[in-house]
N, C-alpha and C positions, 0 to 999 in steps of 0.2 A: 604720321604714319601710325597705322595701328597693326599689331601682329599678335596672334594667339598660339599657345601651345599647352599641351595635356601630357601627363604621364602618372601613371599610377594613383589614380583617383584626385590628381592635383591639378588644376587648369589656372592659366595665368595670362592676363591680358597686359600687353604695355603699348602705351599710348606715347609717342615722341613729337615735342615740338622741338624748338629752338636751343633752348637752356634746360630743360625739364623732361624727363622721362617718367611717366605714371606707371605704376605697376598695381593690377589689382588680380584677386586671387579667390580662390575657394577650394572646398576639399569635398568630396564624395562619400557620403558613408560614415555612420556614427562610429566605426572602428578608428576611423582616423582622427576623430575627435578626441576620443579617451587618453587622458593623459597628455595632451598636446600642451607645451608651455610657449609656442609661439613658433616664428620662422626667421631663419638667417637669409639675407640676401648677398651674395657675392657677385661682385661687377668685375667684368673685364672690359677695358677700354682697348678694343682692338685696332684702333687707330694708331694709340699712343703705346701700345704694348705695355699695359699696366693693368694689375690687379689687386683688388682689396676687398675687404666685407665694408658694407656700408654699416652706418653708425647711428645711434640714438642716445637721449638723454637719458631713458629710465634705465634701471637696473633692478635684479632682485633684492630686497632687504637684507642687511648684513652683508652686503659686497666688501669684500677685504682685498685690497686696500681702496676705502671708498674712494668716488671719483673727485679730482679737484674742483674748485670753482669754475665753471665754464668747461668742463670735461666731458668727453662722450665716450660710449662704450661700444664694442664690436656687436653687431647682432649674431656673431658666432658664440658669444657668452651670454650676452643680454638679447635674446630674440625678440623681434616686433611681435607684440600681442596683438595683431590687426591682420585684417585683409585687404589693406591699401596701405601704400607707400609711395612716396614720391622721391624721386633721384635729382635733384636741385643743383648738382654739381656738373651736370652734363655740358657738353660743348656742342657747338652747331657743326653740322656735317662730319659726325664721328659715328664709328660702329661701335655698338656697345654689345655684350653679352651678359645676360644675368642668370645667376643659378638660384632658384628658390628651394629652400630644404625645411621641411617639417622636423622641428626639435621636441624629444620627449625625456624621460629620466627624472632627473631633481637639478636645482639650481646648484651649480659647480660640478655636476655630471652629467651633462645633457648628452641624449643619444639621438643620432641624425634617424631621421625616418624617409618617407618619400620624398623625392626631389624631381623638379622639372628646370629646364634650361630653355631660354628665349633669347632670339637675335634679333636687334633692331637697330636703325639708322636714325639719328636725329635730322632735322631738317636743315637745310641751308636758311641763312639768314635772309640773303638775297636771292629769289627764286621765282620765276615766273612774273604772274600779274601783280600778287600780292607779296610785300616783304613788311615783316612785323617785328618792332623793337620794343622790348621792356626794360627799363630800368630795374635795380633790385628792389628799389623801395623797402630797403633794409637797413637803414642807419638805427633805426631803433630795434636792434637786433643782438642776440648773443653772437652772431659769427660777426658783426662788425666791432663788438666789443673786445672777441677774441683776437681777431686780426689788427686792431688799431686801438687797444688799450682804451676805448671809449673815447678818445680825442676827437675834438671835432676836425671835420676834413681840411679846412683852412690852416689847422695847424700841423695836421700830418702832411698834406701838400696833395701831388699829383697821385700817388698810389691810391689814396682813400677816394679821390673823385674818379679815378678810371675804375675801380671796384664798383662803387656806387652805381656809376652810369651803365655800366656793363654793355656799351655799344650804343645807348640811346643817343647821347649829345654827338658821338663819332656819325650814327646814322642822319642825325640832321645837318651838321657841317659837311658831311658826304653828300649828301642832296646839293648841296649849295656847290659843291667841288663839281656837279657834274656841268655845271655851265662853264664851259672850258674858253670862251671867246666871244667875240661881237655877234656871232651867229645864234647865242642862246638868251634866253630873257628868265628873269626870275618875279614872280606875283608872291607877294607874303601879305596875310592879314593874320595880325598876331595880337592877342589880350595883354598878356605881360612880357613886354621886349627887354631884357636888360642883361642877360648872360654876356659877358664881353666876348667870348669864342665865336657865338653866333653872329653878333654884330659884327665883329671883325671880319669873319669868313664873307658877310655880304660886302662890306667894304673893297675886301680883295677882289670879290668877284667884278664889283663894277670897275676896279681898277685894270681887269683883262678886258675890259669893254663890253662885259655882258649889261644888258638892260636891267637894271634892277630897280624895284619900286614896292614900297612898303607901306601898308597902313596899319596904323597901329592904335589902339584905345586910348583916345584923348577926352572921353566923354567926362566932363565937371562933376563933381560930387564934394560931400563935406571934407571926406577925408583926403581928395585928391590923390586917390589910389585907383588905378596903377599909373595914372597920367604923370604924376609928377618923376616916378622913378624912372617909367618910359623916357621921358623927355631928358632929364640929366643923362640916362644911358646912351641916349642916341648924341647928343652934345659930346659927350667924353670920346666915344667912338670916332666923330668926325664924319656923320654919315646924314645930316641934316636934309641935305638936298635929296636924299634918295625916299625920305619918309613924310606922311602925311598924315595927322591926326584924324581920327573918326570921332565925331562929336554928337551924334543923335542915338535915343535910344538908351536903356537902362546900363548894359555893356555889351561891348563888341567882344564876345568870348571866343572867337575863332582862334585856332592855331594851325593854320594850314600854308602851304607854299607850292606854287604851280611852276614848272619846269617847261620852258618854250624854247623850240628849237627851230629857225627860220620862221618866227612869227607865229608857230603852230603850237599849242600844248601838248605835250607826250607825257607826262608824270605828275602825281600830286602827290605832297606829304602831308598827311593830317594825323589826327590823334588827341589826345588829352593833356600834352605837354606844353605849358607855359615855359617860356625862354628865360628861366630864373635858376638861381641856384636850388630853390626847394623844388621848382618842378622838374629839374633835370635830374638832381641827385637825393631828394629828402623823400618825399611820400612815390606812392607807387603811380607810375605813369607810362605811357606807350605812345611809340610813334607808327603810322601805319602807312606806307607806300602803296600806292595803285599806278602800275605801269600799264596805262590804258588811255589813249588819247581821246577816247569818247568820254569816259569818266573826268579825265582832266580838263576837256573843254567846258563839261558843266561847272566845274569849279572855277574855271578861268572868266565865265560869263557873270557868276555869283560874285567874284572878286571885281569884275568891271561894274556892276550896281553897287557895290559897296565903296568903289571909289569916288562915286558921285556924292557921297555923304548924305542919303537922303533922308528924308522923315521916315519916320517909324511906319506910317500908314502907306507910304509908297512902298517900302522894303516889303511890306506885309502882303501887298496885291502881287509883287513881282513872286515871292515865293510860293503864295498859295497856287499859283499858277504853273510854275514850272516845276516845283518838287513838292506835290501834294502827299498827303498822307501814305503810306507803301499799304499796299492789300495785305488780307491776312488769310492764307499765307502770302508772304511776299512772292514776286517773281522770280524764278531762279536766273541768277547773276548777282549783279550789283546795280544798286539804286543808290539815290544822295536825297537826303531829308535837309534843308536848308530853313532856318528861322531868322526873324520871328514870323509867324503867321497868325492868321485872324481866328481867334479861340485855340482852345487846346484838344481840339479833337485827334490830332496826331498822338499825343499823349496816351489818351484813350486807345488808339490804336497799338501803341506799344504793349500797353498793359493787356489787350487783347490777345497780341502775338504770344506775350510771357504766359497767359493762361492757356495757350493751345498745346503747351508742352505736354507729350505723351508719356514721357520718360523721366526726363531731368530738366530743370530750370536753373542756370546760375546767373546772378546779376551783382554788381558793384553799384553802390550808393555813397555818393560823397558827402551828402548833408542830410540825410535820412531817408526815409521811403515814402513817395508819395503816396497819397490816399488812392488813386487810381491803381495801384499795385497790390493793396492789401487783399482785396478778394482772390487773386492768384495765388498770395501766400497763404491764405487762409483754408485752402482747399486740404482736406483729407482724403485723398483719393489713390494713393499708391504711388504718387508720382514723387522723385527726388526733387526738392527746392533748396536751393543754398542761397542767401543774402550774405554779402562782404560788405561791411559797412563802417565809414569814418568814424560816423558817431549816429547816435540815434535820432537825434534831430537839434533843433536850434530855436532858439527864441522863446517867445510866450506860450509856443505848442509843446514844448519840451515834455511836459509831464505828459498829456495825452500820446505824443509819439513814444514815450516809454510804454504807457499801458498797450498801445497798439502792437509793440513788439514784443511784451511779454506773452501776449495773447496768441502771436505765431509762433512764438517757442513751443507752445503747448501742442502744436500740430505734429503729429508723429513724425511725419517726412518730411518736416522742414527744419533746417539748422542754418542759425545767424551767427556770424562772427563780427564783433565789433571792435575796432582798433584800441588797444590797450597797451600800456607797460606793464612789465612784471614789477611791483612794489613789495612784495611780502620779503621780510627779512627772514623769515622762516626758511627760504630756500637757500640751504646749505651750498648748492651746487650752481648756483645764478650768479653770474658776474653783472656788475651793475651796469645798465643799458643809458642809451640817451633817450630823451623823451621826444626828440625829433632834432631838424637840422638848425632851427631857430625859432625864438619864443615870439608869440603873436600871430603866428601863420592862421589862416583860415581852414587849411586842411594840413592834418601831420599825419596820417598813415596812409590812407587811400584816395586817390584824386581820378583814378579812372572812372569810364563813363561806358560800360558795356553789357550786353545781354546776351546770354548762350542758349538757345532752346534745341533740347536735344542733340548736344554736341557730339556724342558718339553716335550717331545715326549716319546712314548715308546721304541725308537731307539735313544738314545742320543748317540753323539761322544764326548769323553774329550781326548784331547791330551795336555800332561803335563810334566814337568820335567826341567832341567836346561837351554835348548837352546833358546837362546832370537829371534826365528824367524828371525834370519838375515843371510845373507850370509856367515859371519865369523863362526857362530855356525854351520854352515853344513860342510864348506870346510876346514876349519883351526882349529876350536877348537876341543877338546874333551869334547864331550857332550852325554847325555843320555835322551830319551824321552819315553814316555809310551803313546800308541794309544789304547785307551779303548772305546769299541761301546758296546752299549745295556745296560748298567749297570745304572739304574736310580738313585740308591743310591747315587753313586759317582756324578752324575750330578746333583743333588739335592743340595750336600755340596757344591759343586764348586760354584754353581749360586748364592747360599746364601751368600757365603763370598764376590763374585763380587759385588753383589747389595750392600752390606753392604759397600764396598769401594767405589764403583761408587757414590753411594747418598752422600757420604762425600765430594768426590772433584769435584763433578758436581756442588756443590754449591758454592766452592771455587772458581772454574774455572771461573763461573759466575759473582762473586765478583772480582776477579783478573780482568776480560775484562772490567767491569765496571769503575773500578779504572783507568786503563790504557787508557780506552777510552773516559775520561774526564766526566763520569756520575756518578761519585762517589756519588755526593750530592743527587741524585735522587735514588739511588739503597738502597730501604728499605724492604729485604726480610722477615723482621718479621711480616710485616700487612698481615692480612688475609682479602679477600674480604668481604664486609658487604652484598653483595647479592650473586646470583646464576652465575654471570658474569665468575668466575673461570673455570666453566665448559667448556666454550666456546674452551680453548685450546686442550681438548680431541674430538672435534666433527669434525674437518677436516679429511675427508678420507685419508689416505695414510700418516698422519702426525704421528711423533714419539708418541705423547700423546694419540692418537686414536689406533696406535698399541700396545704401552704397556697395555693400558687398557684391550684390546682383549687378548692377550696373556696371561697376569699374571692371568686374572679373569678366564682363561680357556674357554672363550666364541669364 
């Protein structure tokens, strides 16, 4: 949902997903810039009759008393010196009112200026054709450290797991629970199949007489990963008769379920989430439910082909014919793309779609940025481009990948954030964070695989699923992707979650660079400017600051 409001030369746009409300604003006229020290935001939850000021971690220098470790400050006294803010504590299906006020004067004696109020409702989680669920992906965060004293979730218990899941696990088990009796069926294709709650839910469904059949990755490799853990979890759950291993190809990387009623598919749940502790509670992931029999039928047909455990060449021929590369631009509605395919033309098509963005592009990359996307991100053409990455790259190409990302960062309209922890001891306000859920994981921060092209337009494109925008994800892995055009609800949800994580890791990435660049002693991000000089970074035409101000304010 998107809403705009304007008053006294202050314009604001609110974009609501399910758990996030993005606010972007702008001011009109140099007279409003003179002496501007930032903005306060007051939020009223009309649903729960609760009002408070949004808070941040930056304060004016010399704040008395200083913030304690992990502390935050009200924007009423420590204003936001930005033209964009995200409310990441919003709840689904709630009505909110936000009041944005320009603040002047001096630190400790701020004076209110122009103000604007805007009302918006967040989306329901389950609504219409598309229902989207993101976990918090925030175990490596100040908020987790504040709430749970940085203890591991298996030490804290259910409260930590529920907070980290934020409805993701419940969406998956709830999807299984829709299969009520023998008139229902469930068809599952899953790469990592280990979290007991999901296996137990499928076991319980079979106990209700539901027809349950699971295909899991059992492709042999030197590490026996994930086949050994999958088989151990299946044996422990007592569902061996419901499961069969898939043995051909590089990895069977799918994560989807199809719900059948009276033998006919009615819904599909897909996304990036492996059914493991790290997948559900650790790094960023999502589940995407499509309540459309036609889409579910395409997934069921794909599952039926997988169930025969075909050779790679056979599966390629089927995927090439049934789900070829999407058009550019994609057709309005929902399309599916399955892998493996012959060659990597579909990856280039994704890159072409990314390059077609007229105003903004947002993408997540779990294992580095594939070369096909470098031209899109290398354009200096006034388009705002974001890349959220778990890591710069992997293996022997790491040095080259670092050079490529360094070059992209120099493009004025391109902004990159890479997953990091804060490790600077000089941060007197920083609580010690966990560096992930468990050691040795392939992905620690960002595991999603999605692309948003012009998401705030009336004709957005969302591409999401299990594939990592890599050569292997198209040519050798078994994967599935949804291509969705024209659905603003879906775009708003994905954009809010993208910016939630991007904001977190952009700060950590800057701190990491400062530490490793020998500037740690000078890096003090908690201090606010005591004059209006902070506005300068938003004034240079074509810069990411200027483009962000224009894009998120809707101006």
